C-alpha positions in Angstrom: 27.7 144.7 79.9 25.5 141.6 79.0 22.3 140.4 80.7 22.4 139.5 84.2 19.2 137.5 84.3 19.5 133.4 84.7 16.6 131.3 83.5 15.0 129.7 86.4 16.3 126.5 85.5 20.0 127.5 85.6 19.2 129.5 89.1 18.3 126.1 90.1 21.2 123.9 88.7 23.4 126.3 89.4 24.9 127.4 86.2 26.8 130.8 86.1 28.1 130.3 82.4 27.1 133.9 80.8 24.7 133.3 77.5 26.6 132.8 74.5 26.7 136.0 72.6 24.6 136.0 69.2 27.6 137.3 66.9 25.9 137.0 63.3 22.7 138.7 62.5 19.4 140.3 64.1 18.4 136.3 65.8 14.8 135.1 65.7 13.8 136.1 69.2 15.0 139.5 68.7 13.5 140.3 65.5 10.2 141.2 66.9 11.5 144.0 69.0 14.3 145.0 66.4 11.5 145.3 63.9 9.4 147.5 66.1 12.0 149.6 67.0 13.6 150.5 63.7 10.2 151.6 62.4 9.5 154.1 65.4 12.8 155.8 64.8 12.1 155.4 61.2 9.5 157.4 60.7 9.7 159.4 63.5 12.5 161.7 62.2 11.5 160.2 58.8 14.5 158.9 58.1 13.6 155.9 55.1 15.7 157.8 52.3 18.8 159.1 53.9 19.0 155.3 55.9 18.4 153.9 51.6 20.8 156.1 50.1 23.3 155.4 52.6 23.6 151.5 52.0 22.6 152.1 48.6 20.0 149.6 48.8 17.6 149.2 45.7 14.9 151.8 44.7 12.2 149.2 45.4 12.9 150.4 49.9 11.3 153.8 48.6 8.8 153.1 45.9 7.6 150.5 48.6 4.0 151.9 49.6 5.7 152.1 53.5 9.2 152.4 53.4 9.5 152.4 57.3 8.3 148.9 57.0 10.3 147.9 54.2 13.3 148.8 55.8 12.1 147.2 59.5 11.9 143.8 58.3 14.7 144.2 55.6 16.6 140.7 55.3 19.2 139.5 52.6 19.7 136.0 52.9 23.2 136.1 51.6 24.1 139.2 53.9 23.1 138.1 57.5 24.5 141.7 58.5 22.0 143.4 56.3 19.4 143.8 59.4 22.8 145.4 61.7 23.5 147.4 58.9 20.6 149.4 58.8 20.7 149.6 62.8 23.6 151.1 62.1 23.1 153.7 59.2 19.8 154.5 61.4 21.4 155.5 64.1 24.2 157.3 61.8 21.8 159.6 60.7 19.6 160.2 63.5 23.1 161.6 65.1 24.0 163.4 62.2 20.6 164.8 61.8 20.4 166.3 65.3 23.6 168.3 64.9 22.8 171.4 66.8 19.3 170.5 68.0 17.2 171.3 70.8 17.7 169.4 73.9 14.6 167.7 73.6 15.1 166.7 70.7 18.5 165.2 71.8 16.5 163.7 74.7 14.2 162.0 72.9 17.4 160.3 70.7 19.4 159.3 73.8 15.7 157.0 75.1 15.9 155.2 71.7 19.0 154.4 71.9 18.9 153.3 75.6 15.6 150.9 74.4 17.6 149.3 71.6 21.1 148.9 74.0 18.6 146.9 76.6 17.4 144.8 73.7 20.6 143.6 72.5 22.2 143.3 76.1 18.9 141.5 77.0 19.0 139.5 74.0 22.5 138.6 74.7 23.8 140.5 70.9 27.2 140.1 70.3 26.7 144.0 68.9 26.1 147.1 71.7 25.7 151.0 70.9 28.6 152.6 70.7 29.7 155.3 73.2 28.6 158.3 71.2 25.5 156.4 70.5 26.5 157.1 66.6 26.6 153.2 65.4 27.3 149.3 66.6 29.9 147.4 67.5 30.9 144.3 68.8 30.1 143.9 72.5 33.9 144.1 74.4 34.6 142.2 77.8 33.4 144.4 80.6 36.8 144.5 82.0 38.4 145.4 79.0 36.0 148.3 78.0 36.6 149.8 81.6 40.6 149.6 80.5 39.7 151.4 77.7 37.7 153.7 79.4 40.1 154.4 81.8 42.6 155.1 79.3 40.8 157.8 77.1 40.0 159.7 80.1 43.8 159.6 80.9 44.7 160.6 77.6 41.9 163.4 77.4 43.8 165.1 80.6 47.1 165.2 78.4 46.0 165.7 75.0 42.2 165.8 73.6 43.8 164.0 70.4 45.0 160.7 72.5 41.9 160.5 73.3 39.9 161.1 69.7 42.7 158.0 68.1 42.1 156.0 71.1 38.2 156.0 70.2 38.5 156.1 66.6 40.8 153.1 66.6 38.4 151.0 69.0 35.2 152.2 66.4 37.6 150.9 63.8 38.4 147.5 65.7 35.2 146.7 66.6 32.5 148.4 64.4 30.3 145.9 62.4 32.6 147.2 59.1 36.4 146.3 60.9 39.1 148.3 58.9 42.1 146.6 61.0 44.4 149.2 59.4 43.2 152.1 60.4 42.5 150.8 64.0 46.1 149.9 64.1 47.6 153.4 62.9 45.2 154.8 65.0 45.8 153.2 68.3 50.1 154.7 66.9 48.7 157.8 66.6 47.0 157.9 70.1 50.3 156.7 72.1 52.6 159.2 69.7 49.8 162.5 71.1 50.7 161.7 74.7 54.4 160.1 74.3 55.7 162.7 71.3 55.2 165.2 73.2 57.2 164.0 76.7 60.1 162.4 74.9 60.6 164.3 72.2 59.5 167.9 72.8 62.1 169.0 70.6 61.9 166.6 67.5 60.9 168.0 64.2 59.2 165.1 63.2 58.8 162.9 66.1 57.5 158.9 65.7 56.5 156.0 67.8 59.9 154.4 66.3 61.5 157.3 67.5 60.2 157.4 71.0 60.7 153.9 71.0 64.8 154.6 70.2 64.9 157.6 72.5 63.5 155.2 75.7 65.7 151.8 74.5 69.1 154.1 74.8 68.3 155.6 77.5 66.6 153.5 79.8 68.8 154.9 82.6 67.7 158.1 82.8 64.1 156.8 83.4 62.3 154.4 86.0 58.7 153.1 86.6 56.9 154.2 89.8 56.1 150.8 90.1 58.2 149.1 92.6 61.0 145.9 91.6 61.4 142.5 93.5 64.0 144.8 95.6 61.7 147.5 96.7 63.3 149.9 94.3 61.3 151.7 91.4 61.8 149.2 88.5 63.3 149.5 85.2 61.4 150.5 82.1 62.0 147.4 80.6 58.4 146.8 80.0 57.9 150.4 78.3 60.4 149.7 76.0 59.1 146.3 75.1 55.8 147.4 74.8 56.4 149.7 72.6 58.7 147.8 70.8 55.6 145.6 69.9 53.5 148.0 69.2 55.5 149.7 66.8 57.1 146.5 65.1 54.0 144.5 65.3 52.4 147.0 62.1 53.6 145.2 59.3 51.0 147.1 56.9 52.9 150.7 57.1 55.1 150.0 54.1 54.5 148.0 51.1 57.3 145.8 49.4 59.3 144.7 52.2 59.8 141.0 52.9 57.8 141.2 56.1 54.6 143.2 55.2 51.8 142.0 55.6 48.0 143.0 55.9 47.2 143.7 59.7 44.9 141.1 61.1 41.5 142.0 63.0 43.1 140.0 66.1 46.7 142.2 65.5 44.3 145.6 65.1 42.6 144.5 68.5 45.3 143.4 70.4 47.5 146.9 69.1 44.2 148.7 70.7 44.5 147.3 73.8 48.3 147.8 73.9 47.6 151.3 72.9 45.4 152.1 75.6 47.5 150.7 78.4 50.6 152.9 76.8 48.5 156.3 76.8 47.2 155.5 80.7 50.4 154.8 82.0 52.1 157.5 79.7 49.4 160.2 80.4 49.0 159.1 84.3 53.0 159.9 85.0 53.5 156.0 85.5 56.8 156.2 83.9 59.2 158.9 85.2 62.5 161.0 85.2 65.2 159.8 87.5 
């Protein structure tokens, strides 16, 4: 969610377009709030060493008189994402340190997370805190995020692994260091987690490709809950097309072929949202046997 606030001059002139998001690093207007937040969290949880080690930072950071202050203002003109990486690593280290901690300590950490999210949102940063508070991710359009949330919820009702794979796919696609190949692979696994048991319950080695073939060859056996233009249940052509798109689009599944190619970030993001739709439809019985 981005900030809903508008400048007085924008309100007076009727401007309704949202402010552009800051897509790289920590802009000047967020420098002080971020610096103060980082210092508070790093010092409160004594996280200078874990963060410096995780990011493989030079030893001068920990040798400094105040390592927390050094980390809080750390910048590198050659790596404008460095401050965001420090924030991301700090969130991850705190999350790891709090595993099994008392309730009040977990609540304090949650308060820090809410404070950071408020800073990023009001400052129109393109980054936000991940759902589990363990790191940063790129901010997604609210409508798309709502679709993703519904898919995770629906997938979890059928198989925990579907929801887990979908969350992992989202993190790999929208994290501050995206891994398109991993995101695409996880997206397919999320769909397989709900589709394989439903369509190929007895198959020894079910895959999304086999699900696609099963549906393609058995179109007459299934229907959609949504109606077609005649008012009858629609056929499953759309499902077959979407599954085929997702399956065939993973061009890095095998190496050495004439159409093999690395997965782009844009393709990975599309795959994640395609998988979310399929997981939601399959989990909510939008496709059924006749």
